[in-house]
N, C-alpha and C positions, 0 to 999 in steps of 0.2 A: 220451288223446293221449300218445304216447311222449315221455319226457324227452329233451332234446337231449344228444348226446354232448359231452364237453368240446371236441373239435375243432369240432363244429358250433356250439357256444355261442360259440366264438371268432370263427367266420366271421360269425355273426349280430351279435355285438357290433361287429365291424369295420364292417359296413354301417350300423348305427345311429350309430356314431361319425362316419362320413363325413357323415351327415345332422345332426350336432351334437346328437344325442339321447343325451347321456351318462348321463342318469338311468336309462334302460332298458338302456343298454350296460353299465353298471357291474356289476350282479349277474351278467350272463353272463360278463364278464371274470373276476369273482371265482371262478365255478364252474370255468372253464378253468384259472385260476391255481392253485387248490387241487388240481387234478389234476396239477400239475407241468409244464404246458406253458410253456416259457421265454418265448415271445413274449407270452403272456397275463400272466405275472408282470411282465414289463417294462412292458406297457401299463397294468397295474393300478397299478404303482408311479408311473407318470406321472400317472395320475388323482389319486392321493393328493397328489402334489406340486403339481399344478395346480388342485386343487379341482374337478375335472370329474366331476359326478355324485355327489360325496361331499364332506363337509367336508374342507378341506385338512389334511394331517398329514405333516410331513416325516419323522417317525419311521417311520410305516407305509410311506411312499413308499420310503425307503431300504431298509427290510426286504425289500420285494418286489423292488426292483432288485438287491439282493445275491443273492437266490435265483436270479434270472435270470442274473446275472453268473457265479455259481458253476457254472451249466450251460453257460458258454461263450458266452452271448448278447452279441455285441460291442457292440450299441447300449447295453445296460445297463451294460457295463463302461465305455464312454466317458462315459456319463451320471454314473456314480459317480465317475470321475476328476475330472470338472468340479465336482461337488458337493464333493469332498474339498479341492480347492485353494481353494475359497471358504469352507471351514470349516463345511460343512453336512452332514458325515458324522460321527456320534458313534461313536467307537471305544471299546469297553469289553470287559473279559473277561466281565463279567456283563451281557451284552447285554439279556437279558430284563428284568431289574430296572431297568436304567438307562433303556432306551428308553421304558418306561411313563411316566416322569416327565421325559423329555428336554425341554429348552427348545427353543422354535422359533427362538431367536436364533442367529445365526452365531457360531462360536467361531474359534479360530486356524486358519489353513490347515493341513491334514494332507498334506504333500507326500509322505510315505512311502506313505500309502494311495493318493494320486493317482498316484504313479509305478507302483505295483503294478497298478492297474486300467488306466491308460493304456497300459502296456506290453502287457498282455494284449489290449486292444482293437486296438492297432496290429498286433500279431502276427496277429490275426484278420482284418486287412484293413480296419479302420475308418478312414475318412479323418478323421473327427472325433477319433478316438483318437490318430492321428498328430499332429494339431494340438495336442491337450492335452499330449502327450508332448513336443513341441517347446517348448511354453511352459514346462514344468517344467524341461527341460534348459537353458532360457535364463534363467528368472527364479526358479527354486527356490533352496534353500539352496546355498551355494558348493560343497559336496562333491558335489552332484548335477549341477552345470553342465557342459555339453559343447556349446559353440556349434557345432562342426562337425557333430555328430550332430543337433543341433536343426535346423540348416539343411537337412539331408537329410530329416528328418521333415516339416518344413514343405513342402519341395518335393514329396514324395510325396503329402501331403495336398492341396496345391493342384492337383496333376495329376489327382487323383481327384475334383476338383470341390467341395471343402470351402471355403466362404467364410472360415471361421476359419483354414484352412490358407493361403489366398491372402493374408490379412492378415499372418499370421505370416511367410510367405515374403517379402512386401514389406518388412517391418521388418528381416528378416535381410539382405536385399539392400542395404537402405539404409545399413547399417553401413559398407560399403566402396564405396558409390556415389560416384563423383567426376566421371565424364564425362556429357555430355548423354544418351548412349545408355543408360548405367546408370540414370540418373534416370528415363528413359522406361520402362525395364523395371519399376522400382519402381512407377511410376504405373499401369502396365498391370495389375499384380496388385492394387493398391489399388482400381482401378476394378472389378475382378471382385468384390472383397469389398463395395465400396460398392453395386454393383448388387443385391447380396443384402440391402441395408439395414443393414449393420453400422455402428453410429454412429461408432465409432472410425475406421473406414475412410473414412467420409464426411468426418470432420473432417480427417484427414491429407491426403486428396485435395484438400480445400479449401485447405489451407495451401500445398501445392506448386503448386496452380493459381494462387493469388494471387501467389506469389513467382516464377512462371515457371520453375520448376525442371525441368519436363519439356516445355517448349514455351513459346510466348508467354504472358506473364502475362495472366490474364483475370479481373479482379476481379468483374464481374457474375456469372460462372459460379461463382466461389469463394463469393460471398455466398449464392447459392442452395444450394450444398452445405452451408454452415454452417447455413442454415435447416433443411434436411432432417435434419441431424445433431441440431440443437437439438430438433426435434419428436420425435426418438427418445431424448431424455434425455441427450445428451452435454453435459456441463457447460461445457467451454470454448467449445463452439459456441453454447450459449445466451448466453454473454457476448458473443461476437462478433456474433451475430445481433441481440442487444439494442443493441449499439453502432451497428450498421448502421442500425437503425430510428431510433435517437436522432439520428444525424447525417445521415440521408438518403443513405447511401453506396450508390449505384446502385439504390436503391429509394426510393419516396416516404417522406419523413420521417414518423414516427409516434412521438413522444416517449412517449405514454402506454403503448403496447404495448412500446416499447423498454425503458422502465423496468421493466415487468412481467417481461420476459425476464431482465434484469439481476438483478432481485430473486430470480427463481427460481434462477439460477445461484449467486448469493451465498448463499441459504439452503441450497443443496445443498453448500456448502463451497468454492466457487470464490473464492479470495482476491482475484484481480484484479477480479472483478465486484463484490465487497463494497467494495473501494477506490473503484471508479468510482461506485457508488451514494453512498458517503460524500462523495465530491467533489461530486456533484450537489447534495446537501443543503447542503454547506458554502458553495457558490457561489450557490445559489438560482437562480431563473429568473424565471418570471412571478410567483412568490410569494417573500417574503423568505426568506433562509437559515434553516434549522432546524439549529442547531449540535448540539442534543441528539441528534437523529436521525442527524446526520453522525457524531457520536462513536460511536454504537452500531455503525454499519457499519464505521468505521475500526477499531474494536476487533475485530470479526469478522476483518477482513483481517489485522490485526497478530497476533492469536493464531494465525492459520494460517501465519505466517511471512512476510507481505508487508511488505517493508522500507519501501515508500512509505506504506502504511497505518500502520505503527508510527511513522514520523516525523510524519505528520499528527496522530496521536493525541497524541504528545508535545507538538506545538505547541499543541494545544487545551488540554492541561493547563497549559502554560506561560502561556497568555493567559486561561484560565478561560472559554473559549467552549464552552458546552454541557456542561461538566464542571467540578467544583471546581478552582480554581487550586491546583496542587500541583507544586512544582518537583521533588520527589523522583520523582513519577510521570512527569513530563516527562523527567527524566534517564533513568529506566528504559526508556522507549520510544525515546528517542534512542539509548540504548546498544544496544537490540535491533536497531534499524535500522542503526546503524553497524557492529555485528558482522556483519550480513548484507551489508556492502559499500557502504552508502549514504554517499558522501562528504559530502553536504550535512548529514546527521545528525551526522557527526563534527564538523563546524563548529558546528552547533547545540549539541552537548554541550560543545565548547570554550568557546563564548560563555557557557554556564551557569557553567562553571568560573571564567571571568574575573569573574563576578559574585559569586564566593565560594560558589557552590552546587555540589552534587555531591561525591563522595568522592575520597579519595586514589587509590584504584585507578582511578577514571575519569580522573583527571588523568594518571597514568602511562600508561595505555592510549592515551589521546588523543595524548599527546606521541609515543608510540612509532609510532602510525599515521602521523602527519605526518612524523616523522623518516625512517621507512622509505620513504615515497613521495617525500619530498624528495630523498633520496639517489639515487633512480632517475631524477631529472630532472623531476619534476612541480613546476612553478612555483607552482601554487596551494598545494600541500602545503609548499613551501619558505616561502611567506608565512606559512602557519599555524604552521609550526615556529618561524619567527622570532618570532612573537607569543608562543608558549609560552615561548621563551627570554627575551623581554623582560619578560614578566609573571610568570615563575616557575611556569608550569603544568606539573606533573608532572616538573619538573627545577629545579635551583637556578638562580636568575636570573643571566643572563650577557648583559649589554648588548653586549659586543664580538661574541660569536658571533651574537647576534640581528641586529645590524647587517649582518653578513656575509651571513646568509641572506636578509634583507630586500632587500639590494642585488641578490642573485642573482635574486630574484623580481621586482624592480622593472622588469626589462626587458620583462615581459609581463603583470604583474598590477597593476591600477590601485590597489587597496588597499595594495599593497606600496610603490608610489610615494609615497603619502601618509604611510605609517608611516616609511619611510626618510627622507623629507624632514623630518619632525618630529624624528627622531633627530639629523639634521645640524644643524637649527636649535638644538636643546637641548644638543647635545654629549654625547649618550648613546651610549657604546660606541665613540666615535671623536671626533676633534677637531671642535669646533664650526665649522660653515661655513654661516652663515645664507644666503649668496647661493646656494650649490648646493642647500641645503635648500628654499629658496623656489622654485627652478626645478623641483624634483621635485614639490612640492605643486601648482605651477601645471599640470604635466602631468596630474595627477589631476583637478584642477578643470576643465581644458579639456574633459574627456570627461564632465563632469556629476556627479562624486562630490560629494555635498552637504557632507560633513565637510571635504573639501579646499577647497571654495568658501569655507566659513566661516573656515577656518584662513588661507587666502590673503588674505581680506578683512582679517583682524586684522593680518597682517603689513603690508598696504598702509596701514592706519591708522597704525601706529607707524613705518613706514619701515624696518623691520628686514629686512635681506637685499636691499634695493632701495629705489627711491624711494617717498615717500609718495604716495598717490593716493586721497583720500577719495571723490571721485565714483565711481571704479572700485570701491572697497570697498562703497559703497552699492549699486551694481548687483549685486555678488555676494551681498550679504546679502539683497537683494530676491528673487533667484532661489532661494536656499536657503529663505527664509521662505515663498515660494509653494509649496514642496514640503513644508511642515510642520515645518521645523527651528525648534524653540522658541528656541534661543539666537540664531538669526538674527532672529527676530521681535523679541526684546528689543533687539538691536543696531539694528534699524530704528527703534525708538522712541527709543533714545538718540541716534542721529545726527540724526533730524528734530527732536529737542528742543532743539538748539542746541549751539554750542561746536565744531562741526566745519565743514569747508570745503565745506558744502552748505547750501542755503537752509533756514532754520528753518521748521518747519511743525508747530505743536503739535497741531492736531486730528489730523493723520496720526500724530504721535508717540503720542498717546493711544490711537488705534485699534490700533496695533501693541502697545503695552504691554498693552492689554486682551486681545488675542489670545494673547499669551504668558502673561498672568496666568491666564486661563481654562484653560491647559494645565499649570498648576502651577509656573511659574517664580517663585521667591520674590522676586527683585529686581524683576521686572515687576509683581508684586502690590503691592510697596511703592510703585513709581513711579506705578502707576495710582491707588493710594490718594492719593498726594500731588497728582496732577493734579486729582482730584475734590475734594479738600479745599481746594485753593487756586484752583480755577477757572482753571487755566492754559490750558485749551483752550476757555474760555468757559462751561463747564458746572461748576457747583458742587453737590455732593451729599454732605453730611457723613455721612449714614447709610451710603451705599455706600462712602465713603472708609473709614469705621471697619471695615466688613466686610473690605475688601481688606487694610488694614493689619494687622488681627488675623490674617488668613491668613498674611501674611508673617512676623509674629512667631511664629506657631505652628510655622513651619518653621525657627525659630532665628535669624531675621534681627533682631538686637537694634536695628539702626538705626531700625526701624519704631516702637520704643517712644516715642521723642521726638515723632514725628509724631502718634501716638495721643494723647499728653499735650496736644498743642497744639490738638486738636479741641475745639470747644465741647461741653458736656454734651449727651447725648442727651435727647430729649423726655421719655422715661420717667424719666431720672435727675432732671430738673428738677421733674417732678411729685412725685417722692418727697421732694425737698429742701424744697418749699414747706410752710409751716406749715398745719396743718389748721384750718379754720374752727370756732369754738366756738359751739355752739347757744345761743340765748337761753332 
């Protein structure tokens, strides 16, 4: 039987490839390629790149593509240009020795090689070559960029039917799209690329469909586009599709599958998805929160530059939830979030500084953030800048200036009303005016600020800045105590214990003293110990009294020492003091 000619071998290989029989097609392609047929060289290179009929080898694939490209085969030129901009073409003067041991991993993009091959492919009429050339002229090194020529390349590529060209042309049009007609044109070309299955095009089409940028907003259609893009590996779409399943947005809720998509996106490097997964574990659902798992995902998000994830990780280090309590780590992540523009993280960092933690640079930077924003009219920043001035954070303490900024912020910020009111009551930075100060504190208390409620209640007890009102003070303390304010709990015990213009109720007093004592309030621990020691509420328990009085003393409350001394000896002490019986 006569051997096939190279041309016949190529034809035979093409038929076998159409039948997906690459194992038999490969040797025939190799025979035709070795005879120098450019099409065969190109197809053989693709076999090596795709592992079709032969073990994959990028080095061999590139070698055969270059042979075809050097013969002017435009498909090979376009393919090489694409590989080059993805860092998949190894350039070396000593190609033979280098390629033998070349890594299969991608290296840095080679835009010079990409421009060389894309230009040749474009000149040869390749629509894909035009698309790659447009990309290089848009996103390559600054010296190569030419947005007008890139626009023309994409337009020619799209007109020739290239999905990549349609996507590039849509993005180029979007830069200057302002009218509904222009947005509609962008959507038209995105749809052409999406119809070809390009994941990025599907994602972008979903975004403009959801926002109604090229017609009526259509969220159900957008969610389905996100799903299609997610299934093709688009990372942002995987996050969006996962959220849709989690929350049941236009599709039946499926939290298990939703979490799976979010995890997939997060593991692929999507910081928003990582932050969402972290939040899911931090909040818990049907199961208790898992803070260690939450911290892992927040760290992924934070390390990828997600400011919300960085702040959440800082908060976990601050509280010791899922990670070791570490104020320096907390400050580091608050700083990262704040540097990325998160105003809440700036406040968190400032609060750390007020506690005496964080560095001098943090203090100066925080003060500068607030000062700059305050000067532009931001009332919240004006409040925070006022606190910096009042407490000497990042600047020399200046009560007069602090009062001025706090007054400016008080017109719109509840916390500033409380702070400014206190400064008026105390005469800090301005003449003392307890009446006006009490009025400002009352404004803050009336909208539910716990610290203001407690401060106003204390003013009502003493009658400073207005009439005494013990029943009114008791009501405010009770509101604040109900929301966990430990000082208000102690005050509730003190008022119910007698000596105030409300009925004495010692069982209720003991209950509040105990609540505050269990939360670490030293005076409440002493008072709870006294009540137990003396049976003031009907219950006497010397052993428990000793425990609580010792806790108060350990916090430095010396008054508890006399109460301890007055207690009868503990049972164990009595046994040790009794003389031992002598055997006969």
